[in-house]
N, C-alpha and C positions, 0 to 999 in steps of 0.2 A: 565079330573080330575073334580069329582062333587064336589060341597060347599055342606059341611055336617054343620048344624046348632049345636049351641053349645046348649048343653043339660041343661036344669037347676037341675038336680043331681049333675053334676059336680061345676056346680057355689056353693050351698051350700055345698059341700065338701070343696072347697076352702074356701070359708067364717069361716067354721069350724076350718079348719087347722091355719087362721090367726090370730084367736081369741084364739086358745089354744096357740099359739106362744105369742101373745102379754101379757095373765095371766101368762106364765111361766118366760118370762124377766121383767115383773113387779114383781114377787115375787122375781128375783135374786138381782135385781137393790135396793130394796126395805132389803135385808138379808146387801148386801154389798156395801156402801156408795158408790158415784161415787169419782176418785179421782180429786181435786181439787185446783189449783193454787190461791193463796191469792194475791188480787190485793195490789201494793204497790204504793204508790205517795212519790215523794220527793222534796220538795221545797227549793230552793238554795237561803237565804235569804243576805244581805250583811254579816253578822257576826255567822249568824248560820243554820243548817241543820235542815229541819223541816222531818220526816218520818212517814207516816203514813200507818198502816198495818190492812188487816182485818184477824182477828182472832177470828171468831166468835163459843162460845161454851167454852171456853178455861177460867178455872180458873186464877187469876192473881198468883198465888202461883207456876201454873204448867207453866209459861211463864219464859224461861232464853235468858238473852240479854247479850251478850258481843261484844266487840271492838276490833281488831286483828291488832297489827300493825298500829295503828291510820289511818287505811283506807278501814279494809273490817268490816261489821255489821253481826253479827252470831245471828240469832234468831232460838230459838225452844220453841214448845210448845206440851202439850199432852194435849189432849179433850177426857175425858170419859161422855161418857153417860148411865145411870144405868136405864132401864125399870122393874120396877116391877108389876107385878100381882098377888092379891091373890082371889081365890075364895074357896069355899067350898071345903073343903079336899087336896087341894094343893096351892103350891106358884111356881111361874114362876119369876128369876130372869135371865133379860140377860143383861150383861155389853159390849159396843162396846166402845172399845181405839182407837183413832186415836193419829198418831205422826204428828207433822208439823216441818218441816225445811227449813230456808231461809237465805242465803251467799249470804250478797250485796256489790260491791264494791262501794264504795262511793266516789261522784267525786272529794272531795277535802278530806283532812286529819283535822281528829278532834281530841278535846283534851278530853281523855277518864275521865278524872275524873270533865268535866261540862259538862256530859250528863244526862239528864234525861228522864222518863218514865212515861206515864200513860196509865190507860186500863180502859175504860169505852166503855161499850153497845157494847163487838165485837169489837172494834178500838183499836189499841196500837199506841200513838203517841208518838217520839224520837224527844228529841231536842237535837242537840249535835252541842256544839262550835267548829267553826273552828279555825283551828289552823292558826295563823297569820303568815305570809310567806312573811321575809326578802326579801323587794327589794331593798337594796342596793347593787349596783354591785360593787364587788371588782375587782380592779387592780392586774392583774396578770403579776408579774416583768419575763421579759424573760432572764435567765441569758444564757451566751456564755460561752463555754468548751474554759480553758486557754489552752496554747500554751505548758506549763509544762506535764501535761497529756499527750500529745502527743507524748513527748521525752521521756516520761518513760515506753511507749510500747514496 
């Protein structure tokens, strides 16, 4: 079997193909933003939980925070990007809307009424007061069935 040398014409064609593919996907990704999972940090102190979450581009009024059954934290946000171009004779306006939703089971129960939140520079910080658990152990008294109940049956 003879060895055939690779022709430069095919190499040129291969390079054109990869450049075309690169341009296509660059355009595709710029039109449709990548899906991103927001990073969450939960700091557990003696009497509170401090939850930090990245939500860049959101406005404070478009963020919703709820605590469900004192143990589940639900965060929702809507992010809108409006791009407007005005040139001679035409106007172009593009609106890109993204929704964000995250549910986190907290490591302990918290007091909903004593939960506060701050949002600055794309970082949401939630401070939640821990619910105090009574550590007092209650003695449970064990009762015996009376012999009268056995006779009645």
